[in-house]
C-alpha positions in Angstrom: -0.3 0.2 -0.1 1.3 3.5 -0.9 1.9 6.2 1.4 -1.2 7.8 -0.5 -3.1 5.7 -0.1 -2.5 4.8 3.8 -3.0 8.7 4.2 -6.4 8.6 1.9 -7.4 6.2 4.6 -5.7 8.4 7.8 -8.0 11.2 6.2 -11.3 9.3 5.8 -11.0 7.5 9.2 -10.7 11.2 10.6 -13.5 12.5 9.3 -15.5 9.5 10.1 -15.0 10.0 14.2 -15.2 13.6 13.1 -18.4 12.9 12.1 -19.1 9.8 15.2 -18.4 12.7 17.0 -20.4 15.0 16.3 -24.0 13.4 16.6 -23.6 12.5 19.5 -22.0 15.4 20.8 -25.4 16.8 19.3 -27.6 14.2 20.4 -26.0 14.8 23.9 -26.2 18.6 24.1 -30.1 18.1 23.5 -30.1 15.8 26.2 -28.8 17.4 28.7 -30.5 21.0 27.8 -33.7 18.8 28.2 -32.3 17.9 31.9 -31.4 21.9 32.1 -35.3 23.1 31.4 -36.0 20.0 33.9 -34.4 20.5 36.5 -34.7 24.6 36.1 -38.6 24.0 36.2 -38.4 22.3 39.1 -36.4 24.8 40.5 -38.9 27.4 40.1 -42.0 25.6 41.8 -40.2 24.7 44.8 -39.4 29.0 45.4 -43.5 28.8 44.4 -43.7 26.3 47.4 -41.1 28.0 49.7 -43.4 31.5 48.9 -46.5 29.7 49.6 -45.1 27.9 52.9 -43.2 31.8 54.7 -46.8 33.6 53.9 -48.7 30.0 55.8 -46.3 30.5 58.6 -46.4 33.9 58.9 -50.4 33.5 59.3 -49.8 30.7 61.6 -47.4 33.3 63.5 -50.0 36.3 63.6 -53.1 33.4 64.2 -51.3 32.0 67.6 -50.1 36.0 68.4 -54.0 36.9 67.8 -54.6 33.2 70.3 -52.5 34.3 73.0 -53.4 37.9 73.4 -57.5 36.8 73.0 -56.3 34.0 76.1 -55.1 37.1 78.3 -58.2 39.1 77.6 -60.3 36.9 78.7 -58.4 35.1 81.7 -57.9 38.7 83.2 -61.7 39.2 82.8 -62.4 35.9 84.7 -59.4 37.1 88.0 -61.3 40.7 87.3 -64.3 38.9 88.3 -63.6 36.2 90.4 -64.1 38.1 93.8 -67.9 39.7 92.4 -68.8 35.7 91.4 -67.5 34.3 94.8 -69.3 37.7 96.6 -72.7 37.3 95.1 -75.6 35.9 96.7 -76.6 33.1 96.9 -73.2 31.3 97.5 -69.8 30.9 95.5 -71.4 28.3 92.8 -73.5 29.6 90.5 -74.4 25.9 88.7 -76.5 25.4 91.9 -78.5 28.5 93.0 -80.3 26.5 95.3 -77.9 26.1 97.4 -77.3 27.6 100.6 -74.7 29.0 102.4 -74.3 28.7 106.3 
């Protein structure tokens, strides 16, 4: 085989290898772009869910503060009215008004 024929086969092999490599690179690039798009969409969705969860947590915290304040006000009202209830005529048990204290 002449050196010219060997050179022609080497060039042919390089071209075939380059074509195969280019085709595989294009396929892999497309697959990677799909994966990047998928994970980007997942990240956007997770960010939205995180924002919603933060909003719900803030609302729960506000509701807890309101409930705690209402409980404190109710407790203070009971403590304030307790002496009046205890000194009411008919005894200290408002559930049994027919009972008389001695």
